[in-house]
C-alpha positions as CSV (number, residue, x, y, z in Angstrom):
1,G,1.7,-3.5,6.4
2,G,3.9,-4.4,9.4
3,R,7.3,-5.3,10.6
4,E,7.4,-8.3,8.3
5,G,7.5,-5.9,5.3
6,Y,4.3,-7.0,3.6
7,F,1.9,-4.4,2.2
8,H,-1.7,-5.7,2.2
9,V,-4.7,-4.4,0.3
10,L,-8.1,-5.4,1.6
11,N,-11.6,-5.0,0.2
12,A,-13.3,-2.5,2.5
13,H,-16.6,-4.2,2.3
14,N,-15.7,-7.8,3.1
15,G,-12.1,-7.9,4.2
16,E,-11.0,-10.0,1.3
17,L,-7.3,-9.8,0.5
18,L,-6.9,-8.2,-2.9
19,F,-3.1,-7.8,-3.1
20,H,0.0,-8.2,-1.1
21,K,3.6,-7.6,-1.7
22,N,6.8,-7.9,0.3
23,L,8.5,-4.5,0.2
24,G,11.7,-5.7,1.7
25,G,11.7,-3.6,4.9
26,Q,9.6,-2.8,7.9
27,I,6.5,-0.8,7.4
28,V,6.1,1.5,10.4
29,M,3.9,4.3,9.1
30,A,0.4,4.5,7.6
31,P,0.1,4.8,3.8
32,I,-1.1,7.9,2.2
33,T,-3.6,8.1,-0.7
34,Y,-4.1,10.8,-3.2
35,M,-5.6,11.4,-6.7
36,V,-3.9,12.9,-9.7
37,D,-5.7,13.4,-13.0
38,G,-8.5,11.0,-11.9
39,V,-6.1,8.2,-10.9
40,Q,-6.0,7.1,-7.3
41,Y,-2.5,6.3,-5.8
42,V,-1.3,4.8,-2.5
43,S,2.2,5.5,-1.3
44,I,4.0,3.8,1.6
45,I,7.5,3.9,3.1
46,S,9.2,0.6,3.7
47,G,12.7,0.7,5.2
48,N,14.5,3.6,3.3
49,S,12.3,3.3,0.2
50,L,9.1,4.9,-1.0
51,F,6.6,2.7,-3.0
52,T,3.7,4.1,-4.9
53,F,0.9,2.0,-6.4
54,A,-1.9,3.1,-8.8
55,L,-5.3,1.7,-8.1
56,K,-7.3,0.1,-10.9
57,G,-10.6,1.8,-11.6
């Protein structure tokens, strides 16, 4: 992400863009990732909002 508000998900092996979304505010902190009941999540703050995405297995 960045100041333009877009959250980008890239393939770690080849850099391919897998997903992007405008979150409506600046992204100035790194995302966090965690697992609950076998599901991987990524959370990120944009502006005054917290967004959480579940990763497909």
